[in-house]
PAVOTOR-137262 format. One record per residue (C-alpha): residue number from 1; residue in three letters; chain; x, y, z. Coordinates in nm, 3 decimals. Layout:
N
r pos = NUM; code = ALA; unit = A; x = X; y = Y; z = Z
...
***
This chain:
109
r pos = 1; code = MET; unit = A; x = -0.049; y = 0.027; z = -0.035
r pos = 2; code = LYS; unit = A; x = 0.144; y = 0.361; z = -0.096
r pos = 3; code = LYS; unit = A; x = 0.035; y = 0.669; z = 0.055
r pos = 4; code = TYR; unit = A; x = 0.010; y = 1.031; z = -0.079
r pos = 5; code = CYS; unit = A; x = -0.069; y = 1.367; z = 0.129
r pos = 6; code = LEU; unit = A; x = -0.239; y = 1.624; z = -0.136
r pos = 7; code = ALA; unit = A; x = -0.290; y = 2.003; z = -0.055
r pos = 8; code = LEU; unit = A; x = -0.562; y = 2.233; z = -0.221
r pos = 9; code = ASP; unit = A; x = -0.674; y = 2.585; z = -0.086
r pos = 10; code = MET; unit = A; x = -1.067; y = 2.689; z = -0.106
r pos = 11; code = VAL; unit = A; x = -1.185; y = 2.993; z = -0.166
r pos = 12; code = ASP; unit = A; x = -1.180; y = 3.179; z = 0.161
r pos = 13; code = ASP; unit = A; x = -1.575; y = 3.232; z = 0.190
r pos = 14; code = PRO; unit = A; x = -1.720; y = 3.089; z = 0.511
r pos = 15; code = LYS; unit = A; x = -2.017; y = 3.015; z = 0.305
r pos = 16; code = LEU; unit = A; x = -1.905; y = 2.841; z = 0.063
r pos = 17; code = ILE; unit = A; x = -1.687; y = 2.606; z = 0.286
r pos = 18; code = ALA; unit = A; x = -1.942; y = 2.514; z = 0.483
r pos = 19; code = GLU; unit = A; x = -2.140; y = 2.447; z = 0.201
r pos = 20; code = TYR; unit = A; x = -1.825; y = 2.229; z = 0.036
r pos = 21; code = GLU; unit = A; x = -1.878; y = 2.016; z = 0.343
r pos = 22; code = ARG; unit = A; x = -2.243; y = 1.951; z = 0.316
r pos = 23; code = TYR; unit = A; x = -2.066; y = 1.780; z = -0.044
r pos = 24; code = HIS; unit = A; x = -1.862; y = 1.518; z = 0.169
r pos = 25; code = GLU; unit = A; x = -2.115; y = 1.506; z = 0.423
r pos = 26; code = ASN; unit = A; x = -2.251; y = 1.251; z = 0.133
r pos = 27; code = VAL; unit = A; x = -2.030; y = 1.216; z = -0.166
r pos = 28; code = TRP; unit = A; x = -2.197; y = 1.072; z = -0.438
r pos = 29; code = PRO; unit = A; x = -2.187; y = 0.696; z = -0.503
r pos = 30; code = GLU; unit = A; x = -2.059; y = 0.738; z = -0.882
r pos = 31; code = ILE; unit = A; x = -1.751; y = 0.925; z = -0.706
r pos = 32; code = LYS; unit = A; x = -1.663; y = 0.731; z = -0.420
r pos = 33; code = GLN; unit = A; x = -1.733; y = 0.373; z = -0.679
r pos = 34; code = SER; unit = A; x = -1.452; y = 0.579; z = -0.920
r pos = 35; code = LEU; unit = A; x = -1.248; y = 0.619; z = -0.595
r pos = 36; code = SER; unit = A; x = -1.208; y = 0.249; z = -0.563
r pos = 37; code = ASP; unit = A; x = -1.222; y = 0.166; z = -0.952
r pos = 38; code = SER; unit = A; x = -0.861; y = 0.350; z = -0.971
r pos = 39; code = GLY; unit = A; x = -0.731; y = 0.208; z = -0.661
r pos = 40; code = ILE; unit = A; x = -0.766; y = 0.443; z = -0.396
r pos = 41; code = GLN; unit = A; x = -0.855; y = 0.210; z = -0.052
r pos = 42; code = ASN; unit = A; x = -0.886; y = 0.503; z = 0.210
r pos = 43; code = MET; unit = A; x = -0.912; y = 0.853; z = 0.143
r pos = 44; code = GLU; unit = A; x = -0.898; y = 1.159; z = 0.420
r pos = 45; code = ILE; unit = A; x = -0.959; y = 1.567; z = 0.380
r pos = 46; code = TYR; unit = A; x = -0.869; y = 1.762; z = 0.663
r pos = 47; code = ARG; unit = A; x = -0.926; y = 2.191; z = 0.649
r pos = 48; code = VAL; unit = A; x = -0.732; y = 2.433; z = 0.875
r pos = 49; code = GLN; unit = A; x = -0.860; y = 2.781; z = 0.760
r pos = 50; code = ASN; unit = A; x = -0.947; y = 2.727; z = 0.400
r pos = 51; code = ARG; unit = A; x = -0.649; y = 2.489; z = 0.356
r pos = 52; code = LEU; unit = A; x = -0.728; y = 2.156; z = 0.224
r pos = 53; code = ILE; unit = A; x = -0.530; y = 1.857; z = 0.304
r pos = 54; code = MET; unit = A; x = -0.623; y = 1.461; z = 0.132
r pos = 55; code = ILE; unit = A; x = -0.459; y = 1.175; z = 0.253
r pos = 56; code = ILE; unit = A; x = -0.499; y = 0.899; z = -0.039
r pos = 57; code = GLU; unit = A; x = -0.457; y = 0.501; z = 0.064
r pos = 58; code = THR; unit = A; x = -0.412; y = 0.299; z = -0.251
r pos = 59; code = ASP; unit = A; x = -0.329; y = 0.013; z = -0.408
r pos = 60; code = GLU; unit = A; x = -0.021; y = -0.120; z = -0.621
r pos = 61; code = ASN; unit = A; x = -0.175; y = -0.052; z = -0.914
r pos = 62; code = PHE; unit = A; x = -0.291; y = 0.333; z = -0.864
r pos = 63; code = SER; unit = A; x = -0.109; y = 0.573; z = -1.086
r pos = 64; code = PHE; unit = A; x = -0.254; y = 0.959; z = -1.066
r pos = 65; code = GLU; unit = A; x = -0.175; y = 0.869; z = -1.445
r pos = 66; code = THR; unit = A; x = -0.467; y = 0.579; z = -1.468
r pos = 67; code = LYS; unit = A; x = -0.739; y = 0.804; z = -1.234
r pos = 68; code = LYS; unit = A; x = -0.664; y = 1.138; z = -1.400
r pos = 69; code = GLU; unit = A; x = -0.710; y = 0.898; z = -1.753
r pos = 70; code = MET; unit = A; x = -1.059; y = 0.777; z = -1.586
r pos = 71; code = ASP; unit = A; x = -1.165; y = 1.080; z = -1.469
r pos = 72; code = ASN; unit = A; x = -1.166; y = 1.265; z = -1.743
r pos = 73; code = ASN; unit = A; x = -1.355; y = 0.961; z = -1.908
r pos = 74; code = ASN; unit = A; x = -1.596; y = 0.954; z = -1.690
r pos = 75; code = PRO; unit = A; x = -1.929; y = 1.216; z = -1.732
r pos = 76; code = LYS; unit = A; x = -2.042; y = 1.214; z = -1.362
r pos = 77; code = VAL; unit = A; x = -1.626; y = 1.257; z = -1.181
r pos = 78; code = GLN; unit = A; x = -1.637; y = 1.543; z = -1.446
r pos = 79; code = GLU; unit = A; x = -1.942; y = 1.681; z = -1.293
r pos = 80; code = TRP; unit = A; x = -1.835; y = 1.653; z = -0.976
r pos = 81; code = GLU; unit = A; x = -1.478; y = 1.806; z = -1.063
r pos = 82; code = GLN; unit = A; x = -1.733; y = 2.116; z = -1.193
r pos = 83; code = LEU; unit = A; x = -1.894; y = 2.191; z = -0.884
r pos = 84; code = MET; unit = A; x = -1.654; y = 2.160; z = -0.670
r pos = 85; code = SER; unit = A; x = -1.437; y = 2.369; z = -0.875
r pos = 86; code = LYS; unit = A; x = -1.651; y = 2.630; z = -0.723
r pos = 87; code = PHE; unit = A; x = -1.518; y = 2.612; z = -0.355
r pos = 88; code = GLN; unit = A; x = -1.108; y = 2.556; z = -0.429
r pos = 89; code = GLN; unit = A; x = -0.843; y = 2.744; z = -0.589
r pos = 90; code = GLN; unit = A; x = -0.475; y = 2.667; z = -0.696
r pos = 91; code = LEU; unit = A; x = -0.186; y = 2.683; z = -0.435
r pos = 92; code = PRO; unit = A; x = 0.089; y = 2.925; z = -0.524
r pos = 93; code = ASN; unit = A; x = 0.278; y = 2.821; z = -0.846
r pos = 94; code = SER; unit = A; x = 0.013; y = 2.566; z = -0.934
r pos = 95; code = LYS; unit = A; x = 0.041; y = 2.434; z = -1.354
r pos = 96; code = PRO; unit = A; x = -0.249; y = 2.596; z = -1.518
r pos = 97; code = GLY; unit = A; x = -0.536; y = 2.363; z = -1.455
r pos = 98; code = GLU; unit = A; x = -0.402; y = 2.167; z = -1.141
r pos = 99; code = LYS; unit = A; x = -0.606; y = 2.141; z = -0.847
r pos = 100; code = TRP; unit = A; x = -0.481; y = 1.956; z = -0.553
r pos = 101; code = GLN; unit = A; x = -0.101; y = 1.995; z = -0.552
r pos = 102; code = LEU; unit = A; x = 0.085; y = 1.637; z = -0.427
r pos = 103; code = MET; unit = A; x = 0.312; y = 1.722; z = -0.118
r pos = 104; code = ASP; unit = A; x = 0.603; y = 1.595; z = -0.042
r pos = 105; code = LYS; unit = A; x = 0.709; y = 1.387; z = 0.242
r pos = 106; code = VAL; unit = A; x = 0.933; y = 1.550; z = 0.499
r pos = 107; code = PHE; unit = A; x = 0.944; y = 1.323; z = 0.826
r pos = 108; code = SER; unit = A; x = 0.828; y = 1.008; z = 0.954
r pos = 109; code = LEU; unit = A; x = 0.900; y = 0.838; z = 1.288
***
């Protein structure tokens, strides 16, 4: 199993943040299925102020490239991503169109 940590900023608006969290109380079943189908076995999202941190645990077959291709070919995932985009803003120095940015591990106990 591999573990990845990613970060993203939200639009700094308490109403939008609350709405985003409400959506994540009942993530669409198609989105959960697409995550599982890609090899993601566990996913957690944490928030402090308007910064989000996502931790994913994957099986050995997972790759970000395959996940992106699967997402691009899934209309329901595209609908979800479009909906979520109103809540999200890129981290500084992100590439165009890049939402979640992979973090580097700097310590492990």
